[in-house]
N, C-alpha and C positions, 0 to 999 in steps of 0.2 A: 370387444367385437361389436359390430353393428347388428341391429336387428336384420332379419333375413331380407326384408323388402329394401331397406336402405342399402345393404351390401350389394344387392343385385343392381341397383341404380348406380352405385359408385363404379362397379365394374363396367357397366355400359358407358358411363360418361368418360371412363378411361379410354374408350375407343375413339372418342371425339377429340380430347385434348392429348397432346403429345406427352410422353413421360416428363415428369415435373422437372427433374434436374439431372438425371443420369442417362448416359447412353447405354444401349443394350450390350455393347461390346466390353463387358467386364470379365470375360473369361480369360483374358490375358493375366489378370489377377483375380482369381475366383474369390470375390468378396463375400459370398454367401456363407453365413455361419453354419455349423453342423445342424442346428435346430431349424434353419431356414430351408435346408435341402433335405429334410426328413422324408422318408418314404411316404407314398400316398396313404392317407389315413384309411384304415378299414372301417366300413360303415354298413349299416343296414338301411339300404335305400327305401325300404318299405316304411321306415319310421322317420326318415329325414325329410322334414317339411320343405327343405330347399328345393327338392325335386317335385314338381307339381304336375308333370305329364308322364304317362307311361306308354311305351310301345313294346309289347312283349316283355322281355327281361330288362329292357333299358328304362332308366329313369332320367328325365330331362327337365331342364329349366330353360325357357326361351324368353328373351327380352328384346324388344325392338324399340328404337328411339329415333328422334329427329332433333337436330340442333341447328341454331342460327348463330353464327359467329361474326363479330366485328373485330377486325385486326388492323391496327394503325401502322404496322410495319412488317408486312409479310415476308420481306426479303432481308430482315435483320441488318439494315443499312443505316449509316450515319447521315449521309448527304442525299442519297437517292431513295428516300423512303416511299414505299408503295402501300396503300391501304386497300382493303377490300372487305366485302361481305361474303361469307362462305356458308353454303348449305351442307350439313353433315348428317346424312342418315346412317344408322348403324343397326347391327343385329348381333346378339350374343347368345350362344348355345352352350350349355354345360350338361354333359351326359356322363352317367356312371352305369357300369354293368358289373354287378357282383357275379363273377364267373363261378365262384364257390365261396365257402365260408372264409377261405384264406386268400383268394385271388380276386383282384379288382382291376378293371380296365376303366380308365377315365379319359374323356375327350372334351376339350374346351376349345371353342372357336369364336373369335371376335372379328366381325367384318364391318367395314365402314367405307365411306366415300366422301370426297371433298369436291364441291362444285363452286368455283370462284366466279362471281358475277361480273367483275370488271377485268379480270386477268385470266381468261379461260385457258391460257397456255399452261397454267399451273394446276389444272384439273387433274384429279387422280387418274393415273394410267391403270385401268383395271380396277381392282378392289384392294383396299388396305387390310392387312391381317394384323390384329393386335398382338403385342408380345405376350399377352395372356394365353394365346392359342397354344395348346399342348395336347399330346397324346401320351398317356402314362399307364404302364402296367406294373402291378405289384404282385409278387409271388412270395409266399412265406414257406420256407422249408426248415422245420425245426427251429433253431435259434437264429437263423439267418433270414433276413428280408432282402429280396432282390427287387430293385426298381429300375425299369427301363423307361426312358423319357425321350420325347422329341419335342422341342419347343421351336416354333417357327413364327416368322413375322415378315410383313412387307410394309415399310414405312416411307414417308416422304418429307415429313417435317424435320428440319435440322435443329430445332430448338433444344433438344436434349444433349447436343454435343457442344461443349463450351468453346472449342477452338474453331468453330465454323461461323463465319459472318458473311454478309453481302450475298446471301443465297436464299432463295424462296423455297426451293425443293431440293432435297437430297435423297434420291430414290435408291433404296437398298433392300435386298433380301437378307435375312439372317436366319440361321438354323443352328440349334444346339442339340446334338444327339448324345445321350449319356447312359451309362449303366453303372449302378451303384449297389454295393453289398453292405448291409448293416448287420453286424454280428453282436448279439448280446452274449458275451462270453460267460458272464455271471451277473448277479444283481447289481454290481457296482462297476463293472468293466464293459466298455463298448468300443468296437472298432468299426470304422467306416473306410471302405476302399472303393475307388471308382476311376472311371475314365470318361472324359468329355471330348467330343469333336465339334468344334465351332467353325462356321463359315460365315463370312461377310461377302456378299456379291453386290457391288455398286453398279447401278444402271446409269449409263451416260459417261461422258468423257471427263467431266470436271474433276471428280475424285476417284477415277477408275483405278489409280495406282494404290488406293487403300484396300482393294479387295484382297482378302487373305484367309487362311485357315489356321486354326490353333488346335493342337492336340495336347491334352493335359491328363496326367495321372496324378491322383491325390490320395493321401492317407491321413486319417484323423482318428487316432486312438484317444480314449478319454476314460477317466476314473471319477466316480462319485465319491468325493472325500468327506462329504457331509450330506445329510438328507436334502439340503437345498443348494449344494455347491458341487459343480462338476468342473474339473480341470482337464485339459488335454493339449495335444500338439497338432498343429495344422501344417502339413508339408505337401508341396506340389512341385511338379516340373512341367513346363509348357514349351512346346516347340512351335514357333510362328513361321509360316511360310506364305509369302506373297505370290499372287497370281502372275504378276509381271516382275521385271527386274529393276523397278525404280527404287523401292525401299529394300533394305537388307533383311534377309531372314534372320531370325534370332531365337534365343533360348532364355526363358525366365525360370529362375529357381527361387523358391519361397519356402520359408520355414519359421515357425514361431509358436509360442504357447497361447492358449486362450482359457478364459474362465467364464462360466455361465452360472450366475448366482441369482436364485429366487429370494430376494431380500425379504419380502413378505408375500402374502397371497396376491397382492395387487401391484407389486413392484418387482421388476426384473432388470438385471444388469448383465450385459455381455461385453467382454473386452478381448481383443486379439491384437497381437503385434509381433514383429520379428524382422527378419532379414529378407530383402528382396534383391536379386541380382539379375540384371538384364545384360545378356551377352550378345553383341552384334556379330553375326557370322560373315558380314561383308558380302560383296558380289553385286550390290545394287548400284545403279547409276547415280544415286544420291550422294555417293562417296562414303568414306569411312565415317562412322558415327561412334563416338566413344561409348564404352560400356558404362552402365549406370549401376553403381552399388549404393543401395539406399536401405531404408527401413519402411515398413508399412504399418499402419495402425487402423483398427476399426473398433469403435466403441458404440454401444447402443443402450439407452436407458428407456425402459417402458414402464409406464405408470397408469394404473386405473384409479384416478382420484376419487371418483364416485361411480355408481352404476351407469350414469349418463355422460361421464367425461373421461376419455382416455387420451393420453399424450405420449409422444415419443421424441427423444432427442438423440441424434446420431452424429457421429464424426468419423471421418476416414481420411487417410493419406496413402496414395498408391501411385504406381506407375502404370499407365494405360497404353495400349497400342494406339498409334496416332492415325489421323486422317489426313492432316496436312503436313505431318512430320513423322519421323521414325517412331517416336513415342512422346508422351508428355506426362509430367508429374501433376497430380490433381489432389488438392485439399478440398474437402467437402464437409459442410456443417448443415444440418437440417433439423428443423422442429416441425412436428405435425401433430395435430389434435383432432379428436372426433367428439363433438359435443352435441348430444341429443337435447336440444333446448326445450322442446316439448315432445309429446308422443309422436307428433307428425313432422317436426322440423329439426333438421340436423345441419350443423355448421362444421365444415372441414377446412380449417386454415392450415397452410403450409408456408414456412419461411425457409429460405436457404441462402448460403453464401459459398462461393467456390473461388479458389485461387489456382491458376494453372500456369505452367511454364513448358513450352515445347522444346524439343531437342533441335540441334543444328546451329549454324553460325548466326543466322538472323532469327534468333529465338523470340517467340512471342510470349509475353507475360501479361496476364489479365486477371481481373477480378469481376465476378458475376454475382449480382444480388437479385433475388427474386421472391415473389410471393404468389400463392394461388389460394384464393378465397372462394370456397364453394358452399352453396346452400342447397339442401334437398328438402322438398316438401311433399310428403306422402298424401296425395289428394284422396286416393282410394286404395284398397289393397292391391290394385293392379296398376295404378297410374301414379307416377312420380314426376314432379316438376323440378327443374334444376336451374340455378343461376350461378355462373362462375365468372370471376375476374382474375386475370393473370397479368403480372407485371414482371419484366426482367430488364436489368441494366447491366451492360458490359463496358468496362473500362480496360483498354489494352494499350500497350506501348507502340504497336505498329500503326501506321497511317491507315485511316478508314476502317479500323477494326472495332471502333466504339459503336454502340447502338443502344437504343432502348425500345421496348415494345409494350403496348397495352392491348389486352384482348378481353372481350366480353362474350360470353357464350350463354344463350338461353336454350334450354332443352326440355324435352318431354319424352318419357319412357313408359312403355306398356309392358308389364310382366304377365305373360300368358298363364 
């Protein structure tokens, strides 16, 4: 984990840069492992130094920032490249309210704006809401922990979606409402049961047919077979319903085992895999789309090499709900590190590779390679300077779908 100040700066910078490699619409296949969707951690906000402001019973952390970005291909195009300088102010608020010793309400909100100097038609419409924005309530009743969440966002950058090119803005609202019950049956047996409702609302006509809702029920029983090893089963069923009748509604069934192994105090391995079946229910004007019977994989290796160097290697293969097609298969490999080079300087490199194939007769197949190199310098306990460089290269089989993009971002953040 990063130090408190660096962690706050990283969250704020996340408001300026788009998600590095993955779209937010992963609820078609809920890739999050059981330990990633754990209930909100109970805490004593009086002792947590992350929260440095108090308003009655509320504990807050507020960070504001400004960024200046140069982007040499804002529209992800091969032949009609457009460059621009973009001004990006942001504000991040993290709030916790300990309602009682057992009940906690947490609220996180990330706001930002993009002002294009040469192409004002791409200026943010309103305010961007970061995917980190969330309202969560945790209630503990005996051996059961109940967590209700609502995650919401408004984004316009298409970078996170591998199948979209030749587009400067992809305006969409996303919301995930969920309720989850975690039951510690005994010291070694745990059961998680929950329900998610996800919505994607696309603004504008270009990708309007992608607007949809997904309802998912999931069950994750697990057993601790050794002090450091937990095994379990991940099973879920999702129903996908589109807002218009272009794409077919569908059903996704997923089931498979997982293992969570704390190899050492500093090294952890998680692996999950199994069967995924997408059933097209028909009815869309896109025509009949064949069912997709496949497998899914997710693996993650986390290692704290030293007190100042953490690294993570992850891999996944899934079927995702499509934006330009009914669905697409996605392979994703990513390496990320967090290196505290000095007490004031942190280096955050990320490298990723993706391979995707869309459904349909004129299927698109592509490979994306990318890197995000970030430097954070803690000038004072309240002021953090940042410098980021991002590069992405897409090679696809369809005409005019290739592109590459270079992005440089200089930023300054103030933590109140």
